[in-house]
N, C-alpha and C positions, 0 to 999 in steps of 0.2 A: 793652625786650625785643623780639626780632625775630619772635616768633611760635612756634607749636608745631612746624611742619614743620622749620625749621632746627635746633631743639633736638633733635628726634627723630633727624634725620640725624647730628647731632653725637654723640649717645649711641650710635647704631647703629655709627658709625665707631669710637668708643671701645671698645665691647664686642667688635667684630670684632678690633681690635688686641689687646685683652687675651686673647681666645680663641686667637689665632694665637701670641702669645708664650707662653701657658700650654701650648700643644701642643708648641712647641719645648722648653720646660722639661721636660715629661713625657718626651719622646723622649730628651732628654739625661740626665735624672736617673734614669729608670727603665729604658728600653730599652737605651741604650748602657752606662750605668754598672752595671747589674745583670744584665739578661738577656744582653747580648752580651759581658759582661766575660770569661767563660771563653774565648770565641773570640778576643777582642782580646788576651788574654794571650800569644798566640803571637808577637806583635810586641813590640818593646821601644822605649821612649823613654828614651834614656840607659841607665841601669842598671835601670829599673823596667819591669815588664810594662805594656803599654799599657792594658789593662783596669783594672788597679789605679791607674795614674796618672790615668786619666780619671775614675774614681770619686772620687779624693781631690783632684785639682787641676783637671782639665779642666772638670768640671761647675761648679765655682766660677767659673772664668773665663767660661764661657757665661752663668751667672747674672748676673754683673756686666755683661756685654755686653748682656743682655736689659734690665737696668735702664737702661742708657745709651740703648738704642734706644727704650724706652718714653718716657723723658723727652724725647728729641728729637722723636719722632713726636707726642707729646701737645702739645708746644709748637707744632708746625706745625698740628695740628688746632685748637688754641685760637685761633691767629691766623686760620686759614681761616674759622672760624665766629664770629669776633669775640667770643670769651669770655675772651681773655687779660687778664692783670692790667695 
């Protein structure tokens, strides 16, 4: 084991990443999909109002993207702090 300070830095980076991704998820799932949906509905994406589309489809795409970003970034953090498998 490399000591307490590197592990603390690793967990600090991990928590910071999770907090950032959760903030993006909150903005996407709550603010854009619910609060801003009536305003976004004045625009259309294909035949669907944009607010409706974002609440039904766009937020799912963003969630999948966040999972991908988390996996890639955690892999990089694991290698940086030498805790990878």
